[in-house]
Structures are given as C-alpha cells and as structure tokens.
C-alpha positions, -999 to 999 in steps of 0.1 A, spaced: 707 543 647 693 553 613 684 589 622 712 615 620 717 651 627 699 672 601 674 646 589 640 657 576 613 631 584 579 631 567 550 610 580 523 603 553 490 585 553 454 587 563 435 596 595 458 573 616 487 595 607 467 628 606 455 623 641 437 657 642 468 678 633 463 715 628 469 719 590 474 757 594 506 749 613 531 731 590 551 718 620 521 706 640 522 668 643 487 659 657 481 637 687 491 603 674 521 582 667 539 609 646 539 632 675 550 604 699 579 595 677 591 631 675 587 636 713 604 603 722 633 610 698 638 645 711 639 631 747 663 603 737 686 623 713 683 660 724 717 668 708 704 660 673 685 686 652 659 667 632 628 681 615 595 663 616 565 669 593 531 652 594 512 653 561 486 626 568 451 635 556 420 617 570 401 596 546 430 593 521 435 561 500 467 552 482 455 570 451 450 602 471 484 601 487 501 593 453 483 623 437 497 647 462 531 631 468 552 656 450 536 686 467 531 672 502 562 650 505 590 655 480 588 693 482 599 690 518 632 674 507 629 645 531 657 622 541 633 598 557 597 590 545 572 571 565 540 558 548 510 542 563 481 539 539 456 512 529 428 508 554 406 533 536 412 513 504 395 484 523 370 504 543 354 521 513 345 487 499 323 479 529 311 514 537 302 529 503 306 500 479 337 517 464 364 491 464 400 494 455 415 463 438 447 448 450 463 457 416 452 494 419 465 496 455 498 481 444 501 504 414 496 536 435 520 525 462 545 516 435 541 550 420 549 566 454 580 545 458 592 552 422 587 589 426 606 589 459 636 569 446 638 589 414 637 623 433 657 618 464 678 594 484 654 591 513 651 561 536 616 547 532 595 530 559 564 512 548 540 507 577 516 478 573 479 487 573 460 468 600 425 460 613 415 446 646 386 422 651 362 448 667 333 453 660 324 419 646 321 430 610 358 440 609 366 403 606 351 403 571 376 430 561 404 405 562 393 391 528 401 425 513 430 437 534 452 406 536 460 406 498 469 443 500 492 436 529 508 408 509 513 432 479 529 458 502 553 432 516 564 424 481 569 460 473 590 464 504 613 437 491 614 451 456 622 486 467 644 476 496 624 496 522 622 492 559 590 473 567 570 477 599 545 448 602 518 466 622 490 442 615 510 413 629 522 434 658 486 444 668 475 408 665 503 397 688 493 421 716 455 415 715 459 384 737 474 407 764 446 433 762 413 432 743 413 446 708 392 476 720 421 486 742 443 492 712 416 505 687 380 509 698 367 507 663 393 482 650 409 509 629 417 541 648 443 535 676 438 545 712 466 564 729 481 530 737 477 519 701 495 550 689 522 545 714 527 509 702 531 522 666 555 548 678 575 523 697 577 499 668 586 528 644 615 538 666 628 503 670 627 498 632 650 529 631 674 515 656 662 535 686 655 517 718 625 526 738 634 505 768 644 521 801 
C-alpha cells in the first residue's frame, strides 16, 4: 500500500475532478471519483488518518492548472498528488477553435511536474485523459487527444510517476456496456464511470477494491 498514516492527498484537474464540489468548503470533495476514493479508503483503512483535498476546476486546461499549481496544490503540502487534465485542451479545438498544441500541453504538464519535484517529495499520479466514442463526433477528437496521451506517457516515464491509463481502461469496458453507460457525452463520467476511475486509482496505489 502506497498510502500511509498522515498522508495529504490532492486531486487536481478539470470538471471530471471538480464534480460539482462546493468551493466554499475546502474539504468538500464533490460527487465524483475523488469523493469515491476517499470514501472507499476510509472504509478500507479506518485506522489511518489521511487528508483529502479536491482542487479540480471545471473548464481548466493544462495551462490553467499550471498557473495555479503553487497556490492550489503545493500550498497544501501534499504527500500524494493526483492529476487528470487534458480533455479541455482537446475539446476547445472543436468547440471554440482554440486548440492547444501537443508541445504546449507537454510544456505545461512538465512545468507542473518540475514544480512538484522541486518543492516536495510527493508521489505523483498522472491520470490519462480519455474520450469515449459518443456522440459520433467524439471519434474525430482522437486525432488531437492521442498525441497528447502519448506525450503524457513519456512524461510519466521521465518523471517516474505512477501512470493510470484511463483511456485504455474505458476502451476495455465499452464492449461490456455501451459507451453512454460510462459517460453519456463521451467526456463526463456517469456514477459508474467515476467508480471505475476510483477503483483504478486505488488499485494503482496498492489498495484492493475486491470483496
């Protein structure tokens, strides 16, 4: 198990992480995978005192997360940092003709990783951005997202982070249930989709979710 007594865990990212959290309450985790991770961990390891923070902000791209990293992440003195960002870097290209190049995405994530490693000895989890093939136009997004995923995988190796391959994991479960079961718009997970992320996150940290 990679979570120990006294750990401080910070979840960062966009709307998938944000999940409607109450930003007036610094300990509120929203209704998504961050909350599910904390709840499952508490039930599995009630003897451990671990603090969880959710600092995801809906609509954020990698540049936005990087710009607020010191204030919203490092100031919390994390021992474990979880980052899921990238789908808005793709989405904006198709929604508002405001693309983010692969090089820019890589630069901003690299900046986040460098800031973290130079400031603290936190374990870093990089969660892979993902898109499911629903509605039909989401299939076009692969042209933009796939190179960003490749860049993120390379960064995970370079910075020796834990890597959670969510895009591949969602692709693997879609034959079992239609894509809409996991994320109705191909981006924002359903309750089942969030649970799948939470389960995968916990397994990456050495915590079993099997009964």
